[in-house]
C-alpha positions as CSV (number, residue, x, y, z in Angstrom):
1,M,80.7,48.7,10.7
2,Y,84.3,47.6,10.8
3,I,85.8,44.7,8.8
4,R,88.7,43.0,10.4
5,Q,91.5,41.9,8.1
6,M,94.0,39.2,9.1
7,C,97.6,40.1,9.0
8,L,99.5,38.5,6.2
9,I,102.8,38.6,8.0
10,S,103.8,39.4,11.6
11,F,106.3,42.0,12.8
12,E,108.5,39.2,14.0
13,Q,108.6,37.6,10.6
14,I,109.5,40.9,9.0
15,M,112.4,41.4,11.4
16,E,113.7,37.9,10.5
17,Y,113.9,38.8,6.8
18,Q,115.5,42.2,7.5
19,Q,119.2,42.4,6.6
20,E,121.7,43.3,9.3
21,T,123.3,46.7,9.1
22,K,127.0,47.1,8.6
23,L,127.4,48.2,12.2
24,E,125.5,45.1,13.5
25,M,127.7,42.8,11.4
26,I,130.9,44.4,12.7
27,L,129.8,44.4,16.4
28,S,128.7,40.8,16.2
29,Q,132.3,39.8,15.1
30,I,134.2,41.7,17.7
31,N,134.9,40.3,21.1
32,V,135.3,43.2,23.5
33,S,135.1,41.2,26.8
34,K,138.8,41.5,27.6
35,I,138.7,45.3,27.1
36,A,135.5,45.6,29.1
37,S,136.9,43.6,32.0
38,S,140.0,45.8,32.2
39,M,137.8,48.9,31.9
40,R,135.7,47.6,34.8
41,K,138.8,47.4,37.0
42,C,139.7,51.0,36.0
43,F,136.2,52.4,36.4
44,G,136.0,50.7,39.8
45,T,138.6,53.0,41.3
46,K,138.0,56.2,39.4
47,G,135.7,57.8,37.0
48,P,131.9,57.7,36.7
49,K,130.0,54.9,38.3
50,G,127.3,52.8,36.8
51,N,128.4,52.8,33.2
52,D,128.4,49.6,31.2
53,P,131.8,49.2,29.6
54,F,130.3,47.1,26.7
55,S,128.0,50.0,25.8
56,F,130.9,52.5,26.0
57,I,133.1,50.4,23.7
58,Y,130.3,49.7,21.2
59,A,129.5,53.5,21.1
60,L,133.2,54.3,20.3
61,I,133.3,51.6,17.5
62,A,130.0,52.9,16.1
63,M,131.4,56.5,16.0
64,Q,134.3,55.2,13.9
65,V,132.2,53.1,11.6
66,E,129.6,55.8,11.0
67,K,132.2,58.6,10.9
68,Y,130.6,60.6,13.7
69,K,132.5,63.6,14.9
70,L,132.8,64.2,18.7
71,L,130.6,67.1,19.7
72,N,132.2,69.7,22.0
73,T,129.8,71.2,24.4
C-alpha cells in the first residue's frame, strides 16, 4: 500500500527563489547584438556554417569569467 504525499513546493517555485549565478548576472547585462551581427556577416562568407554567434560570444565570456584555460587537442 502506497501513501501519496502532496508536494509542499513545486520545482518552478524553487527555481524562482534560486539566486542567479555570477555568470548569469554578467551575461544578462551585456548587449552582444552588434558583435553578433558583425560575426554573422563574417561567418557568412568564410568559416564554419550553422554556428550561433550569440552562443560563441557567451562561451568566450564564460571562459574569461570562470577562468577556463583553452584546451589544445
